[in-house]
KEVO-644845 format. One line per field, with one value per residue (C-alpha): residue number from 1; x, y, z; residue in one letter. Coordinates in pm, whole numbers, plus 32768, in hexadecimal, padded with zeros to 4 digits. Each point is the difference from the previous one (the first is absolute). Example, Ala and Ser with C-alpha at 12.3 -4.5 7.8 and 13.67 -1.06 7.14 Angstrom:
2
resi: 1,2 $
c1: 84CE,8089 $
c2: 7E3E,8158 $
c3: 830C,7FBE $
resn: a,s $
REM end
This chain:
444
resi: 1,2,3,4,5,6,7,8,9,10,11,12,13,14,15,16,17,18,19,20,21,22,23,24,25,26,27,28,29,30,31,32,33,34,35,36,37,38,39,40,41,42,43,44,45,46,47,48,49,50,51,52,53,54,55,56,57,58,59,60,61,62,63,64,65,66,67,68,69,70,71,72,73,74,75,76,77,78,79,80,81,82,83,84,85,86,87,88,89,90,91,92,93,94,95,96,97,98,99,100,101,102,103,104,105,106,107,108,109,110,111,112,113,114,115,116,117,118,119,120,121,122,123,124,125,126,127,128,129,130,131,132,133,134,135,136,137,138,139,140,141,142,143,144,145,146,147,148,149,150,151,152,153,154,155,156,157,158,159,160,161,162,163,164,165,166,167,168,169,170,171,172,173,174,175,176,177,178,179,180,181,182,183,184,185,186,187,188,189,190,191,192,193,194,195,196,197,198,199,200,201,202,203,204,205,206,207,208,209,210,211,212,213,214,215,216,217,218,219,220,221,222,223,224,225,226,227,228,229,230,231,232,233,234,235,236,237,238,239,240,241,242,243,244,245,246,247,248,249,250,251,252,253,254,255,256,257,258,259,260,261,262,263,264,265,266,267,268,269,270,271,272,273,274,275,276,277,278,279,280,281,282,283,284,285,286,287,288,289,290,291,292,293,294,295,296,297,298,299,300,301,302,303,304,305,306,307,308,309,310,311,312,313,314,315,316,317,318,319,320,321,322,323,324,325,326,327,328,329,330,331,332,333,334,335,336,337,338,339,340,341,342,343,344,345,346,347,348,349,350,351,352,353,354,355,356,357,358,359,360,361,362,363,364,365,366,367,368,369,370,371,372,373,374,375,376,377,378,379,380,381,382,383,384,385,386,387,388,389,390,391,392,393,394,395,396,397,398,399,400,401,402,403,404,405,406,407,408,409,410,411,412,413,414,415,416,417,418,419,420,421,422,423,424,425,426,427,428,429,430,431,432,433,434,435,436,437,438,439,440,441,442,443,444 $
c1: 16F9,7F0F,7E44,7F31,7EC6,7ED7,7F0B,7F00,8110,8069,7E9B,7F8F,815C,7F7C,7E7C,8052,8177,8047,7E85,7FDE,7ED9,7F4B,8080,811E,80A2,7FAD,7F2D,8021,7FF8,801E,80CC,816E,811F,8070,8162,808D,80BB,8000,8170,7F30,805C,7ED8,7F95,8043,813B,8154,8094,8181,8122,8098,7FC5,80E8,8079,8049,7EF0,7F42,7E9B,7EFD,7E6B,7EF1,7ED1,7F2B,7EBD,7F64,804E,8064,7E7E,7FA0,806B,8109,80E7,80E1,80EC,8080,8055,80B7,809A,8086,8076,80ED,80A7,8031,80F8,802F,8048,808C,7EA1,7EA9,7EBF,7ECF,7E9F,7EE2,7EDF,7F2B,7E90,7F4C,7F37,80ED,8146,8034,7FB8,80EE,8103,7FAD,8043,8136,8090,7FB7,8082,812F,7FD7,7F9D,8070,8105,7F66,7E8B,7F63,7EBC,7FB4,809C,7F08,8091,812A,807F,7F53,80C6,8134,7F8E,7FF4,8165,7F9F,808A,8173,8042,7FE8,80D5,80CF,7EFF,7F51,80CC,80B0,7E84,7FBA,80AE,7EEF,7EAD,7EEB,7F72,80D4,7EE1,8029,8123,7EF4,7F71,80FD,80C8,7F8C,7FE7,8196,8050,8010,7FD4,7F27,7FAB,8066,7ED9,7FBA,7EA6,7EEC,7EB1,7F14,7E97,7F13,7E90,7F4F,7EA7,7EEC,801F,7EC9,7F21,80A3,7FC7,7E59,8011,80B4,810C,8142,8008,809A,8115,8162,8021,813C,815A,8057,7E82,8025,7ED3,7F40,7F35,7F16,7FC6,7FEF,7ED4,7F64,800D,7F8E,7EF3,7F97,803E,7EDB,7F2E,7FF4,8030,80B6,8087,7F82,80C0,810C,80FF,8053,80D7,808E,8026,7FD3,813B,813B,8051,807B,7FCF,80F6,7EE9,7F40,8125,807A,7E7E,8002,8182,7FB6,7E92,80BB,818C,802D,80C6,7FDB,814D,808D,80FF,8099,7FBB,7EFA,7ECE,7ECC,7EF9,8028,7F20,7FA4,7FF2,7EEF,7F3F,8037,7F43,7F04,7FDA,7FA4,7F0E,7F64,7FF4,7F81,7EE1,7FC1,800D,8122,80D7,7FB5,80B4,805C,7FEB,8055,80AD,818D,80B6,7FAB,7E8F,7FF0,80A0,7F5A,7EBE,80AA,806B,7EB7,7F76,7F55,80AA,8099,819B,8101,80D8,80E5,80A3,8131,80D7,7F8F,7E93,7FBD,8041,7F26,7EDD,7FE2,7EDA,7F75,7EB6,80C2,811D,8112,8079,8134,8008,810C,7F6D,7F1E,808C,7FA6,817A,7FAD,8153,8007,80B8,7FE4,804E,808E,807F,812E,80A0,813B,8115,8067,8138,7FC6,811C,8070,815A,80BB,8072,802B,7EA8,7FBA,811A,7F42,7E82,8084,8095,7EDA,7EEC,8101,8001,7E59,802F,8101,8056,8001,7F2C,7F15,7FE5,7F31,7F44,7FBC,7F96,7EEA,7FCF,7F4D,7F26,80B2,80F0,8185,809E,8138,801F,80E6,7F0E,7F29,7EA8,7FAB,7EAD,8071,7EA6,7EE6,7FC1,7F21,8160,8095,7F17,7FD7,81AF,8000,7F3E,80DE,80AE,7E98,8046,7FFB,80DB,7FF5,7F62,7FD1,817D,7FA1,7FC6,7ED7,7F70,7F89,7F40,7F69,7F80,7E91,8000,7FB6,7EDB,7F5B,8025,7F78,7EE7,7FD4,7FC7,7F2F,7F00,800E,813E,803E,817A,80D0,7FA3,8024,817F,8053,7FBD,8095,8130,8048,7FC3,80F4,80FB,7FCE,80F1 $
c2: D038,7EBC,8065,7FCF,7EF3,8069,7F51,7FE7,7F72,7F1B,7F7C,8024,7EF7,7F27,7FCA,7F4E,7FED,7F2B,7F6B,7FA5,7F7C,8017,7EC8,7FBA,8027,7F61,808A,812A,809B,8142,7FB2,80A9,7F64,7EC0,7FA3,7E96,8026,80B8,80A4,8073,815C,8135,80A8,814C,7FA8,7FEF,7E87,8039,7FBA,7ED0,7F48,7FE5,7E81,8111,7F79,80CC,802F,8013,800A,7F96,8088,7ECF,8031,7E91,7F81,7EB6,7FD6,8085,7F7B,7EF7,8021,8002,812E,7FA2,7E9C,80B0,80F1,7EDD,7F40,8108,8082,7EBF,8021,8170,8040,8158,8098,8009,8011,8072,7FB2,810B,7F88,8126,7FF2,8089,80C8,80BE,7FB9,814F,80DD,7F52,8012,8153,8060,7F40,80E2,8159,7FEE,7F1F,7E9E,7F11,7EAB,7F76,7EFB,802B,7ECE,80AB,8011,8108,811C,804D,7FA9,80E1,80DD,7FF9,8000,812B,80D6,7F7C,7F4F,7EAB,7F85,7F7B,7E99,8037,7EEF,7EFC,8012,7FEA,7EB9,7F86,805A,7F0F,7F08,80C0,7F41,814E,8128,80D4,7FA9,80F2,812D,7F9E,8051,8155,8135,8130,7FD0,7ECF,7FDD,7EA8,806E,7E5D,7EA2,7F30,7E83,7FAF,805B,7F6F,805C,80B9,7F48,7FC8,7F0A,7F61,7EE9,7F10,7F6C,8122,800D,7E8A,804B,8127,7F0A,8107,7F26,7FF0,8138,7FD4,7F84,7ED5,7F7E,8056,818A,8010,817D,8031,8102,815F,7F83,7EB2,80C3,80D5,7EAA,7F90,813C,7FF5,7E9B,8028,8117,7F56,7ED4,80D7,7EB2,8151,814C,80BA,7F61,80DE,815C,810D,80A7,8199,802B,8035,7F91,7EE9,7EBD,8120,7F19,7F63,80E6,8092,7E95,7FB8,812C,8014,7E7D,8020,808B,802B,813A,80D3,80A7,807C,80DE,7FCC,8156,7F86,80D4,7F91,7FB0,7EFE,7FC9,7FD0,7E7C,8061,80D0,7EDC,7F44,80D1,8030,7E6B,805A,80D6,7F6B,7E9C,80CC,807B,7E8D,7FA0,7F62,8048,80E1,80FF,804E,8182,7FB3,7ED7,7FBC,7EB7,7F77,806E,7F1D,7EE1,7FDA,800E,7EC8,7F43,8038,7FA2,813C,8041,7EE6,808F,8101,80CA,8004,7E95,7F80,7EEC,8098,80AC,7E82,7F7F,814A,7FEE,7E8E,7F39,7EA3,8047,801C,7FD7,8116,7FFA,80FF,80A5,80F0,813E,7FC8,80B7,8081,7F26,7EF5,8047,80CA,8115,7FB3,80DF,7F6E,8012,7FFF,7FF3,805E,80B9,8192,805B,8164,80EE,8040,809E,7EB5,7F3B,7EF7,7FAA,8025,7EDF,7F45,803C,7FB0,7E99,7F9C,806C,7F3A,7EAB,8024,8043,7F04,7F14,7E8F,7F96,8123,80EF,7F18,7FBB,815C,801A,7ED5,80A5,815C,7F00,8081,7F83,8045,80EE,7F5C,7EF7,7F37,7FD2,7F60,7F10,8043,7F5B,7EBA,7F4C,8124,7FF1,8185,807E,7F93,80AC,818A,7FCC,7FF9,8120,80D5,7FF8,80DD,80FD,815B,811A,80A1,815C,7FD9,80A1,8130,817A,807D,7E7E,8035,8154,7F41,7ECD,80B1,80D2,7E8B,7FA3,813C,7FF2,7EB8,80AE,80D3,7F15,7F34,8103,806D,8118,7F92,7F0B,8100,8121,7F34,7FB8,8141,8075,7EF4,802A,8162,8016,7E8E,8108,8135,7FE5 $
c3: 5302,803F,7FA7,8121,7F42,8085,80E9,7EE9,7F11,80C4,804B,7EC7,7FA0,80A7,8003,7E55,7FEE,811C,802D,7E8F,7FE3,8151,8051,7F90,812B,817E,80E4,807A,815D,808C,813D,801B,7F9B,80CD,8053,7FEA,8108,8140,7F69,7EB5,7FD8,807E,7EA1,8068,8056,7F25,8040,8066,7F14,80E4,8111,815C,7F30,7EA6,7F66,7F20,803C,7EE2,7FF7,7F0E,7FF4,7F3E,7F75,7FCF,7F03,808A,809A,811C,8143,7F64,80C6,7EC0,8042,8130,7F6F,7EC8,810B,80B0,7F1F,7F63,8171,8052,7E96,805B,817A,7FAD,7FCB,80AB,7F3E,80C1,7F6D,8019,7F3F,7F86,7F44,7EF9,80BC,809B,7F76,7EFF,8139,80D5,7ED0,7F9C,819A,8003,7EE3,80A2,80F9,7F94,808E,7EF9,8017,7F0F,7F33,7F7D,7F3C,7F22,7EB4,7EE1,7FFE,8197,7FBF,7EB6,8082,8177,7EC5,7F6C,8130,805E,812B,7F72,7FE2,7E7F,7FA5,7EBD,8035,80B3,7EB1,7F1C,8087,7FDF,7EA6,7EEF,814B,7FC9,7F89,7F1B,7FCF,8048,8159,8001,7FC7,8144,80A3,7F98,7FDC,7EC1,7FF9,8030,813F,80AB,815A,803A,7FF6,7F97,8077,7F5C,7EEA,7F9F,7F37,8015,7F26,7FBC,80F5,7F5A,80BB,7F7C,8054,7F97,7EA1,7FAF,80EC,7E92,7EF4,8010,804E,7E81,7FB6,8128,7F7E,812F,7F2C,800B,80AE,7FDE,7F17,7F67,7F4E,8015,7F04,8102,80FF,7F79,7F9D,8199,808E,7F44,802E,817E,7FDE,7F29,80F0,813B,8106,80C7,8024,7F0C,7EE6,80A6,809D,7F87,8161,7FEA,8174,8053,7FBB,80C1,7EF4,7F11,7F11,7FC4,7F45,7F5C,7F7B,7FAF,7EE4,7F8D,7FAF,7F4E,7F0A,800B,80A4,80E6,80E3,7FE0,7EC8,7EF9,80B4,814E,808E,8074,7ECF,7FBF,7E88,7F0D,8059,8166,7F9A,7EF8,8133,80D7,7ED5,8040,8135,800F,7F1F,80ED,80E5,7F8D,7F82,8148,7F7F,80F4,8162,806B,8177,8050,8170,7FF6,7FDD,7FD0,814E,7FEC,7EA6,808A,80F6,7F27,7F1A,816D,8032,7EA7,7F79,7F18,7EF7,7FF6,80C4,7F1A,8133,8054,8089,8079,8179,7FB3,7FCA,8124,809B,7F18,800D,7FBE,8078,7F43,7E7E,7F3D,7FBD,7EEB,7F96,7E98,7F80,7F73,7EE4,7E93,7ED6,7F93,80CF,80E6,8112,80C7,8188,8106,811A,8164,8056,81A7,803E,80FE,8012,80EA,80A1,8013,8170,7F9F,808E,7F3D,80D8,8030,7E85,7FB5,8118,7F47,7EB4,806C,80BC,7E9E,7F5C,80F3,7FF2,7EA7,7FA8,80F8,7F2D,8159,8045,7EBC,7F56,8147,8037,7EB2,804E,8139,7F13,7F2F,7EDB,7F0D,8038,7EEC,7FF3,7F29,8091,80FA,7EDA,8078,817A,7FEB,7F6B,7FB6,8025,7E74,8047,8096,7F02,7F1F,80C8,7FEA,7E43,7FE8,8088,7E5A,8017,80D3,7F9A,801C,817A,8043,816A,8063,7EF2,8077,8016,802A,8170,7F60,7EE4,80A0,8070,7EE7,7F4E,80EF,7F84,7E8F,7FF5,8101,7EF1,7EA8,80BA,808A,7E4D,8008,7EB4,8033,7EC6,80E7,8145,7F90,7FAB,8142,80D7,7ECC,8067,817C,804B,7F6D,8052,816A $
resn: m,k,k,i,l,s,l,g,l,a,t,a,m,v,v,g,t,l,a,g,c,g,g,n,k,p,a,e,t,t,a,a,p,e,t,t,t,a,a,a,t,d,a,s,k,a,p,e,t,t,a,a,g,g,t,t,d,i,v,w,w,a,f,p,t,f,g,v,d,t,g,y,e,q,e,v,v,d,a,f,t,a,k,n,p,d,i,n,v,k,v,e,y,i,d,f,t,s,g,p,d,k,l,t,a,a,l,t,s,g,t,a,p,d,i,l,f,d,a,p,g,r,i,i,e,f,g,e,a,g,y,l,v,p,l,d,d,m,l,d,e,l,k,s,d,l,t,s,q,s,l,i,e,t,c,v,g,a,d,g,t,a,w,m,y,p,i,s,s,s,p,f,y,m,g,l,n,k,e,a,l,e,k,a,d,a,l,q,y,v,n,l,e,g,d,r,t,w,t,t,e,n,f,v,k,m,c,e,a,l,r,d,a,a,p,t,q,v,p,g,i,v,y,c,g,g,q,g,g,d,q,g,t,r,a,l,v,n,n,l,y,g,a,s,i,v,g,d,d,g,k,w,n,i,s,e,n,g,i,k,a,l,t,l,l,k,s,m,y,d,s,k,a,i,d,a,g,f,d,m,a,a,a,d,e,l,q,k,f,q,q,e,t,a,a,m,t,f,c,f,g,t,s,s,e,i,t,y,a,s,d,d,f,t,q,l,s,v,p,f,p,s,e,s,g,k,p,s,l,e,y,l,v,n,g,f,a,i,f,d,n,k,d,e,a,r,a,e,a,s,k,k,f,v,k,f,i,c,d,d,a,e,w,g,p,k,s,v,v,k,t,n,a,f,p,v,r,t,s,f,g,d,l,y,p,g,d,e,h,k,a,m,l,a,s,w,s,q,y,y,g,p,y,y,n,t,r,a,g,f,a,a,m,r,p,l,w,f,n,m,l,q,q,v,f,n,g,t,d,p,q,a,a,a,d,e,f,n,a,s,a,n,s,n $
REM end
């Protein structure tokens, strides 16, 4: 029996998991979805299985992961239908503001599209609720070509069923203001060679130098006013001393090393080597970085580098610091899901189209580049030849950590996380705050 996803859950998932750092997706709009052609299917009506000419009609709902108003979706549709005239693909654009509500309404009314281009959090939730077509056959064929086997975790549910077919991924990392660090003589603590890995000790020294020289109002801001981009603060806490948010038993858990990291951040806050953003989510912190109020951001990514670019200073991208010098990075994965509309012809046509977007020798690489991320397929090679910066970011896939966004209770855990940070910065003992978080996160 299908479970009906609550509107609140769907909304909560889009705020952070899909939007990532607040800047890791293109600009949002509150406009209703537009169709690329006059013949595009109305979202309130289920498409017919076959048209008069014997073609199979399928509908693709696309968040603007390929960019806003680029027209790329229709380009790839036209290329596909030129080779597959028996399949008619109709595109509907949905945005990050109204899209989640439209998906919820479509699922509850039985008018879901055939294809959704999204991210793992919501896709796996839909799959676990019984709304999707399993894609085990497709993922099995892809496994040997994946750039990292950890990517499999992003595509499957609790029982191992594949619900998402991935196309691209990119890491989340830190951004630094080069000129601000130079003014504070703090650049000496940052490794700019090779893959730029660096240590917790040097991170603290950098923050203290920025505090003392004050080239910006604050060295950096640990935002804790909302769940948008909260993977950045979890990555900071987890990396400082090699902690994890998930225990060996699979339960949500701030470990002893996580408590050690929280204790360090509180001491840095007390000494003004770092600030806390009690009313900020990642988008707010990124704006402060762009405006040179802060000399760093904890929620940088391939898209936010562009969205929050500035002509006034040089952005430096670095992985999160760690005690060992080997980071464990959070990362974004873009992929496709196919809704189970109880029509085998539509499901098979949808699979064929998704594989074309992702795997076609010409359009697969094009599609990856349009996401401004990196291929999950080793066979695609380097899609940004001559771009040393992109090459460095792509190399960080070796540091991808365990993917927990699809674990049961993820949505409920997220507000507990930023509230826990607030408690620590407000003076609650880190051990007590962590104990409360662990108990509450596992209570459902």
